[in-house]
C-alpha positions as CSV (number, residue, x, y, z in Angstrom):
1,M,0.0,0.0,0.0
2,A,2.9,2.4,0.8
3,H,4.1,2.2,-2.8
4,G,0.6,2.7,-4.1
5,N,0.2,5.8,-1.9
6,K,3.4,7.4,-3.3
7,L,2.1,6.6,-6.8
8,L,-1.3,8.2,-6.3
9,A,0.4,11.3,-4.8
10,L,1.9,12.1,-8.2
11,D,0.2,14.7,-10.4
12,A,-1.3,13.4,-13.6
13,S,1.2,14.9,-15.9
14,T,4.1,13.3,-14.0
15,L,2.3,10.0,-13.8
16,S,1.7,10.1,-17.6
17,R,5.4,10.6,-18.2
18,R,6.4,7.8,-15.9
19,I,3.9,5.4,-17.5
20,A,5.3,6.4,-21.0
21,A,8.8,5.7,-19.7
22,R,7.6,2.3,-18.3
23,E,8.8,3.3,-14.9
24,V,5.2,2.7,-13.6
25,S,2.9,0.1,-15.0
26,C,-0.8,0.6,-15.8
27,R,-1.5,-2.4,-13.7
28,E,0.3,-0.8,-10.7
29,L,-1.8,2.3,-11.1
30,M,-5.1,0.5,-11.5
31,H,-4.3,-1.7,-8.5
32,A,-3.4,1.3,-6.3
33,S,-6.5,3.2,-7.4
34,L,-8.8,0.3,-6.7
35,D,-7.2,-0.1,-3.2
36,R,-7.7,3.7,-2.6
37,I,-11.3,3.5,-3.6
38,A,-11.9,0.5,-1.4
39,A,-10.4,2.3,1.5
40,L,-12.1,5.7,1.2
41,N,-15.1,5.5,-1.0
42,P,-17.3,3.8,1.7
43,V,-17.0,7.0,3.7
44,H,-16.9,9.7,1.0
45,N,-19.2,8.1,-1.6
46,A,-17.5,9.8,-4.6
47,I,-17.5,7.0,-7.2
48,V,-20.7,5.0,-8.1
49,S,-21.5,2.3,-10.6
50,M,-18.1,0.7,-10.3
51,R,-17.0,-1.8,-12.8
52,D,-15.6,-5.2,-11.9
53,G,-12.1,-5.0,-10.6
54,D,-10.7,-8.0,-12.4
55,A,-12.0,-6.6,-15.7
56,L,-10.3,-3.3,-15.0
57,L,-7.0,-5.0,-14.2
58,A,-7.2,-7.0,-17.4
59,E,-7.7,-3.7,-19.3
60,A,-4.7,-2.2,-17.5
61,D,-2.7,-5.3,-18.5
62,A,-3.7,-4.7,-22.1
63,R,-2.4,-1.1,-21.9
64,D,0.9,-2.4,-20.6
65,A,1.1,-4.9,-23.4
66,A,0.5,-2.1,-25.9
67,L,3.4,-0.1,-24.3
68,A,5.7,-3.1,-24.6
69,R,4.9,-3.1,-28.3
70,G,5.8,0.6,-28.5
71,E,2.1,1.7,-28.8
72,R,0.9,4.5,-26.6
73,A,-2.6,5.8,-27.1
74,G,-2.0,9.2,-25.6
75,W,-1.2,11.1,-22.4
76,M,-4.0,9.3,-20.5
77,H,-2.6,5.9,-21.4
78,G,-3.7,3.6,-18.5
79,F,-5.4,6.3,-16.5
80,P,-8.4,5.2,-14.4
81,V,-11.2,7.7,-14.9
82,A,-14.8,7.9,-13.6
83,V,-17.3,9.9,-15.6
84,K,-19.8,12.3,-14.0
85,D,-23.2,10.5,-13.8
86,L,-24.9,13.0,-16.2
87,A,-23.0,11.7,-19.2
88,D,-23.2,8.5,-21.1
89,V,-20.6,5.7,-20.9
90,A,-21.4,2.6,-22.9
91,G,-22.4,-0.3,-20.7
92,L,-22.7,1.8,-17.5
93,P,-26.0,3.2,-16.2
94,T,-26.7,6.9,-16.6
95,T,-28.9,7.6,-13.6
96,L,-28.7,11.4,-13.5
97,G,-28.9,10.8,-9.7
98,S,-32.6,10.2,-10.1
99,L,-35.1,7.4,-9.4
100,T,-37.0,8.5,-12.5
101,T,-34.5,7.2,-15.0
102,G,-34.6,3.5,-14.3
103,K,-30.7,3.4,-14.6
104,R,-30.7,3.6,-18.4
105,V,-27.7,1.8,-19.8
106,P,-26.5,3.5,-23.1
107,S,-24.7,1.6,-25.9
108,T,-22.5,4.5,-26.9
109,D,-20.1,7.0,-25.2
110,A,-20.6,10.7,-25.0
111,L,-18.1,12.5,-27.3
112,F,-15.8,13.7,-24.5
113,V,-15.7,10.1,-23.1
114,Q,-14.7,8.9,-26.5
115,R,-11.9,11.5,-26.6
116,M,-10.6,10.4,-23.1
117,K,-10.7,6.7,-24.2
118,K,-8.8,7.6,-27.4
119,A,-6.2,9.3,-25.2
120,G,-5.8,6.0,-23.3
121,A,-8.1,6.3,-20.3
122,I,-9.9,3.4,-18.8
123,V,-13.4,4.1,-17.4
124,I,-13.8,2.5,-14.0
125,G,-17.3,3.9,-13.1
126,K,-19.2,7.1,-12.6
127,T,-18.9,10.0,-10.2
128,N,-21.9,11.0,-8.0
129,T,-24.0,14.1,-8.8
130,P,-27.1,15.8,-7.4
131,E,-30.4,14.7,-9.0
132,F,-30.3,16.0,-12.6
133,G,-27.2,18.0,-11.7
134,L,-29.4,20.6,-9.9
135,G,-27.9,22.3,-6.9
136,S,-24.3,22.8,-5.8
137,H,-24.5,20.0,-3.1
138,T,-24.1,16.4,-4.2
139,F,-26.8,14.1,-2.8
140,N,-29.5,12.0,-4.4
141,E,-32.0,9.2,-3.6
142,V,-30.1,6.7,-5.8
143,F,-26.6,6.7,-4.2
144,G,-26.9,9.1,-1.2
145,I,-24.6,11.9,-0.1
146,T,-21.0,12.5,-1.4
147,R,-18.9,13.8,1.5
148,N,-16.2,16.4,1.5
149,A,-12.6,15.2,1.0
150,W,-11.4,17.3,3.9
151,D,-14.2,16.7,6.4
152,P,-16.8,14.0,5.6
153,S,-19.4,15.8,7.8
154,K,-19.4,18.6,5.2
155,S,-20.8,19.1,1.7
156,A,-18.6,18.2,-1.3
157,G,-20.2,20.9,-3.3
158,G,-21.6,20.1,-6.7
159,S,-22.8,19.2,-9.1
160,S,-19.4,17.7,-9.9
161,G,-19.0,16.8,-6.2
162,G,-18.1,13.2,-6.7
163,A,-15.5,14.1,-9.3
164,A,-13.8,16.7,-7.0
165,V,-13.7,14.4,-4.0
166,A,-12.4,11.4,-6.0
167,L,-9.7,13.7,-7.3
168,A,-8.7,15.2,-4.0
169,L,-8.5,11.8,-2.4
170,G,-6.3,10.4,-5.2
171,M,-8.9,7.9,-6.4
172,L,-8.5,9.5,-9.9
173,P,-5.6,11.4,-11.5
174,V,-7.9,13.8,-13.3
175,A,-11.7,14.1,-13.6
176,D,-14.4,15.5,-15.9
177,G,-17.2,17.6,-14.7
178,S,-19.8,20.0,-16.0
179,D,-20.9,23.5,-15.0
180,M,-24.0,25.6,-15.4
181,G,-24.2,27.2,-12.0
182,G,-20.7,26.7,-10.7
183,S,-20.5,23.0,-10.8
184,L,-16.9,22.8,-11.8
185,R,-15.9,25.8,-9.6
186,N,-17.8,25.2,-6.3
187,P,-16.7,21.6,-5.7
188,A,-13.1,22.5,-6.7
189,A,-13.2,25.2,-4.1
190,F,-14.8,22.9,-1.5
191,N,-12.1,20.2,-2.0
192,N,-8.9,22.2,-2.6
193,V,-8.5,21.2,-6.3
194,V,-8.5,23.1,-9.6
195,G,-11.6,23.3,-11.8
196,L,-12.1,25.1,-15.2
197,R,-15.4,26.1,-16.7
198,P,-14.2,26.5,-20.4
199,S,-15.4,29.1,-22.8
200,R,-18.9,28.4,-24.3
201,G,-18.4,25.9,-27.1
202,R,-14.9,24.8,-26.2
203,V,-16.0,21.3,-25.2
204,P,-18.9,20.2,-27.5
205,A,-21.8,18.4,-26.0
206,V,-22.6,15.3,-28.0
207,P,-25.2,13.7,-27.8
208,A,-27.6,16.4,-27.0
209,D,-31.4,16.8,-27.5
210,D,-30.9,20.5,-28.2
211,V,-27.8,22.1,-29.8
212,F,-28.9,25.7,-30.1
213,F,-30.6,26.9,-26.9
214,Q,-28.6,24.9,-24.3
215,Q,-25.8,27.4,-23.9
216,L,-25.5,27.8,-20.1
217,G,-23.9,24.5,-19.2
218,T,-20.7,23.0,-20.4
219,E,-18.4,20.0,-19.7
220,G,-14.9,20.8,-18.5
221,P,-11.8,19.5,-16.7
222,M,-10.7,19.2,-13.0
223,G,-7.2,18.4,-11.7
224,R,-4.9,18.7,-8.8
225,T,-2.6,21.0,-10.8
226,V,-3.2,23.6,-13.4
227,E,-1.0,21.7,-15.9
228,D,-3.2,18.6,-15.5
229,V,-6.3,20.7,-16.1
230,A,-4.8,22.2,-19.3
231,R,-3.9,18.7,-20.6
232,L,-7.4,17.4,-20.0
233,L,-8.9,20.4,-21.6
234,D,-6.7,19.7,-24.7
235,T,-8.2,16.2,-24.8
236,L,-11.8,17.3,-24.3
237,A,-11.9,20.3,-26.6
238,G,-12.4,20.6,-30.4
239,W,-15.0,21.2,-33.1
240,D,-17.6,18.6,-33.8
241,A,-20.2,19.0,-36.6
242,R,-22.9,17.6,-34.3
243,A,-22.4,20.6,-32.0
244,P,-22.7,23.5,-34.5
245,L,-21.9,26.2,-31.9
246,S,-18.7,24.4,-30.8
247,L,-15.4,26.2,-31.4
248,A,-13.3,25.3,-34.4
249,E,-10.1,27.1,-33.4
250,P,-7.3,24.8,-32.3
251,V,-6.1,24.8,-28.7
252,P,-2.4,24.8,-27.7
253,D,-0.8,21.3,-27.8
254,A,0.0,20.6,-24.2
255,D,2.5,17.9,-25.2
256,A,4.4,20.0,-27.7
257,H,5.2,23.0,-25.5
258,D,4.2,24.9,-22.3
259,P,0.8,26.5,-23.2
260,I,0.4,28.1,-19.8
261,A,3.3,30.4,-19.1
262,C,2.4,33.8,-17.6
263,A,4.8,36.6,-16.7
264,P,4.1,39.3,-14.1
265,G,2.5,42.6,-15.1
266,K,-1.0,41.3,-16.0
267,R,-3.9,43.4,-14.7
268,I,-6.4,41.7,-12.5
269,G,-9.7,43.3,-11.6
270,W,-11.0,42.3,-8.1
271,L,-14.8,42.1,-8.1
272,G,-15.1,41.2,-4.5
273,S,-18.7,40.1,-3.9
274,V,-19.6,41.4,-7.4
275,W,-22.5,43.4,-5.9
276,P,-22.2,45.3,-2.6
277,D,-25.3,43.6,-1.1
278,L,-24.3,40.0,-2.0
279,P,-23.6,38.3,1.3
280,L,-20.4,36.3,1.9
281,E,-19.6,34.1,4.9
282,P,-16.9,35.7,7.1
283,G,-13.5,34.6,6.0
284,V,-14.2,34.1,2.3
285,R,-13.3,37.6,1.2
286,E,-10.3,37.7,3.4
287,L,-8.8,34.5,1.9
288,C,-9.3,35.7,-1.6
289,E,-7.9,39.2,-0.9
290,A,-4.8,37.7,0.7
291,A,-4.2,35.6,-2.4
292,L,-4.5,38.7,-4.6
293,Q,-2.1,40.6,-2.3
294,R,0.4,37.8,-2.8
295,L,0.0,38.1,-6.6
296,Q,0.4,41.9,-6.3
297,G,3.6,41.3,-4.4
298,E,4.9,39.2,-7.3
299,G,4.4,42.0,-9.8
300,Y,0.8,41.5,-10.9
301,I,-1.4,44.6,-10.9
302,V,-4.6,44.2,-8.8
303,E,-7.3,46.9,-8.7
304,P,-10.9,46.8,-7.4
305,C,-13.6,46.9,-10.0
306,T,-17.4,46.7,-10.4
307,L,-19.5,44.7,-12.9
308,D,-21.7,47.5,-14.2
309,V,-25.0,45.7,-14.4
310,P,-27.6,45.6,-11.7
311,R,-27.8,42.5,-9.5
312,E,-31.5,42.1,-10.3
313,V,-30.9,42.2,-14.0
314,N,-28.3,39.4,-13.8
315,W,-30.5,37.3,-11.5
316,N,-33.7,37.7,-13.6
317,A,-31.8,36.6,-16.7
318,W,-30.4,33.6,-14.7
319,L,-33.7,32.5,-13.3
320,R,-35.7,32.6,-16.5
321,L,-33.1,31.1,-18.8
322,R,-32.2,28.3,-16.4
323,Q,-35.9,27.5,-15.8
324,M,-36.5,27.3,-19.6
325,L,-33.5,25.1,-20.2
326,T,-34.0,22.8,-17.1
327,A,-37.7,22.4,-17.7
328,G,-37.0,21.6,-21.4
329,R,-35.2,18.5,-20.2
330,L,-37.5,17.6,-17.3
331,R,-41.0,18.5,-18.4
332,A,-41.8,15.0,-19.9
333,I,-40.8,13.4,-16.5
334,H,-42.7,16.1,-14.6
335,G,-45.8,15.4,-16.7
336,Q,-46.1,11.8,-15.4
337,P,-47.5,11.9,-11.9
338,K,-45.7,8.7,-10.7
339,L,-42.4,10.0,-11.9
340,R,-43.1,13.6,-10.7
341,A,-43.5,12.2,-7.2
342,L,-39.9,10.8,-7.4
343,M,-38.4,14.2,-8.4
344,K,-36.8,16.3,-5.7
345,P,-38.7,19.4,-4.9
346,E,-36.1,21.7,-6.4
347,A,-36.4,20.0,-9.8
348,Q,-40.2,20.2,-9.6
349,W,-39.9,23.9,-8.8
350,E,-37.8,24.6,-11.9
351,V,-40.5,23.0,-14.1
352,Q,-43.4,24.7,-12.4
353,Q,-41.8,28.1,-12.6
354,S,-41.1,27.6,-16.3
355,L,-44.8,27.0,-17.0
356,Q,-45.4,30.7,-16.2
357,L,-42.8,32.0,-18.7
358,T,-43.8,33.9,-21.8
359,G,-41.9,34.5,-25.0
360,A,-41.6,38.2,-24.1
361,Q,-40.0,37.3,-20.8
362,L,-37.5,35.0,-22.3
363,Y,-36.5,37.6,-24.9
364,E,-36.0,40.1,-22.1
365,A,-33.9,37.6,-20.2
366,S,-31.7,37.1,-23.3
367,T,-31.2,40.9,-23.6
368,Q,-30.3,41.0,-20.0
369,R,-27.8,38.2,-20.5
370,T,-26.4,40.3,-23.3
371,A,-26.1,43.2,-20.9
372,V,-24.0,41.1,-18.5
373,Y,-21.7,40.0,-21.3
374,Q,-21.3,43.6,-22.4
375,A,-20.5,44.7,-18.9
376,F,-17.6,42.1,-18.8
377,L,-16.4,43.4,-22.2
378,R,-16.0,46.8,-20.7
379,L,-14.0,45.4,-17.8
380,F,-11.7,43.5,-20.2
381,E,-10.8,46.8,-21.8
382,R,-9.0,47.6,-18.6
383,F,-8.1,44.2,-17.2
384,D,-6.6,40.9,-18.5
385,C,-8.6,39.0,-16.0
386,V,-11.2,39.5,-13.2
387,A,-11.5,37.7,-9.9
388,A,-14.2,36.8,-7.4
389,P,-14.7,34.1,-4.7
390,S,-15.7,30.7,-6.0
391,A,-18.4,30.4,-3.4
392,Q,-20.2,32.6,-0.9
393,V,-19.9,30.0,1.9
394,F,-17.4,27.4,3.2
395,P,-18.5,23.7,3.0
396,F,-21.6,23.3,5.1
397,A,-23.2,20.3,6.9
398,A,-23.6,17.4,4.5
399,E,-27.1,16.7,5.8
400,E,-28.4,20.2,4.8
401,R,-30.1,20.4,1.4
402,W,-28.7,23.9,0.9
403,P,-27.7,26.9,3.0
404,R,-30.8,28.8,4.1
405,E,-28.9,32.0,5.0
406,I,-25.6,33.6,4.6
407,A,-24.3,36.2,7.1
408,G,-27.9,36.6,8.4
409,V,-29.4,37.1,4.9
410,A,-32.1,34.5,3.9
411,M,-31.7,32.6,0.6
412,D,-35.0,32.7,-1.3
413,T,-34.2,29.8,-3.7
414,Y,-32.2,26.5,-3.5
415,H,-29.4,28.0,-5.6
416,R,-29.3,31.7,-4.5
417,W,-26.3,30.9,-2.2
418,M,-24.3,30.4,-5.4
419,E,-25.3,33.6,-7.1
420,I,-21.7,34.7,-7.3
421,V,-20.9,32.3,-10.1
422,T,-24.0,33.2,-12.3
423,P,-22.7,36.3,-14.2
424,F,-19.7,34.3,-15.5
425,S,-22.0,31.5,-16.7
426,L,-24.3,33.9,-18.4
427,A,-21.4,35.5,-20.2
428,G,-20.0,32.2,-21.3
429,L,-16.5,33.1,-20.0
430,P,-13.6,30.8,-19.2
431,V,-13.3,30.6,-15.4
432,A,-10.8,28.7,-13.3
433,S,-11.3,28.1,-9.6
434,V,-8.0,27.9,-7.8
435,P,-7.4,27.0,-4.1
436,V,-6.6,30.0,-1.8
437,G,-6.3,28.3,1.5
438,F,-8.4,27.3,4.5
439,G,-10.9,29.1,6.7
440,A,-11.0,29.2,10.5
441,Q,-12.6,25.7,10.6
442,G,-9.9,24.2,8.4
443,L,-12.2,24.1,5.3
444,P,-11.0,25.0,1.8
445,M,-12.0,28.0,-0.4
446,G,-11.3,29.0,-4.0
447,L,-10.9,32.0,-6.2
448,Q,-12.6,32.5,-9.6
449,L,-10.2,33.8,-12.3
450,A,-12.1,34.8,-15.4
451,G,-10.9,36.0,-18.8
452,P,-12.5,37.1,-22.1
453,A,-14.4,34.6,-24.2
454,R,-12.0,32.0,-25.7
455,A,-9.1,33.1,-23.5
456,D,-9.1,29.7,-21.8
457,F,-5.3,29.3,-21.8
458,A,-4.7,32.9,-20.7
459,V,-6.8,32.1,-17.7
460,L,-4.9,28.9,-17.0
461,A,-1.6,30.8,-17.3
462,L,-2.6,33.1,-14.5
463,A,-3.9,30.2,-12.5
464,R,-0.6,28.5,-12.9
465,A,1.3,31.6,-11.9
466,W,-0.8,31.6,-8.7
467,E,-0.2,27.9,-8.1
468,R,3.6,28.5,-8.2
469,I,3.4,31.3,-5.8
470,A,1.1,29.5,-3.3
471,P,0.8,25.7,-4.1
472,W,-2.3,25.1,-1.9
473,S,-3.4,22.2,-4.0
474,A,-0.2,20.3,-3.0
475,Q,-1.8,19.9,0.5
476,R,-3.6,16.6,0.9
477,P,-6.8,15.8,3.0
478,P,-6.3,14.4,6.5
479,A,-7.7,11.0,5.4
480,L,-4.7,10.3,3.3
481,S,-2.3,10.7,6.2
482,R,-4.0,7.8,7.9
483,L,-3.5,5.3,5.0
484,R,-0.6,2.8,5.3
């Protein structure tokens, strides 16, 4: 086990190079990963729908045999991965965390899963998610609660909570996730890892029932280092004709050169809580400002700034567009009384609210979304990047459905406590969540770093600069120190 622990402590990029050099075998990695999952998953519940261990070891042996023949699929050769349980993997159930799905077993992989497999990855199971991916706290009636990597009594965040916990605990070298309302950013912050919400269209969604209106959510990468995130983005990204709004421009080749070098002198706009009346739990702002002060001390220019769009304009656009898109996916289920009774109240609420929407309201919401984007454009005339906390609260009790108040301010919806991520989602910007340390209770927090549309690698460059100044993600959860 001691050798396995050292192996799993390696970042994914180092692990990839050692496998390519045949210093580490794919079987060794798979065996160590399965041991780690057996030791910690019963408490943290990050990975679900696990495949048979013997079958996985046989696949790892096949990867080793390919290397012996001089055949390497790609940088993920032999990597165990688990796919977020909102996306299809051939032969594994896609539950969406819901009792309404009947554990549908697809016969084909989602496009991004195909791309990870082509790069050499071995899918070992799925990662847990809230029902239908709704809410930034990972629990459902199918698999239960996913518990924080640093404190199992606390929330893992979500909706990519299972992915973030599995990553933080070394069960996986990298992980995929998806993000509409902070679902790659919030769990990264809650578990002290790095998450990137890519530019709109960077990672095409295939298959998809709708390829034109669904523009708030996107798949994206998570990792323990920024380099790992950049490499996984390189794998996931790229034009596909089945996603007509996907981006055709090439991304830097992470294997050919360093695509994420960033020199001091960049200008960073500090948004704080974005709006003066948006509440933050004590300690959140202070950690983020301390991080920015350290960047400033290294030659980066940090200035306070304001997103020049009213809070109510942003929230109205968010509510209405999210209701339309969520209900579009869920209305058929909601229309069947027996299935509706199995839906969590928050999902039912989204559909019920959508039934009151008019075409005029949706058009207004789209113009309000445009106003949010234009407000960011004005900021990017002055700044290379803007920053804000990744969440308004530290990880909360795992048994709570969602925080009911922040700093004495009541939350009027199940997702109001994550309002701070919504303008970036509306604008379709690339946003990285990077670790910035721990609060008074020893729980992690993150900082959002956002750049102009399509500037994904510029955002990652700044994230990597921060990581080198303060490598918080090198710290490991207490559970790992107890392993032998």
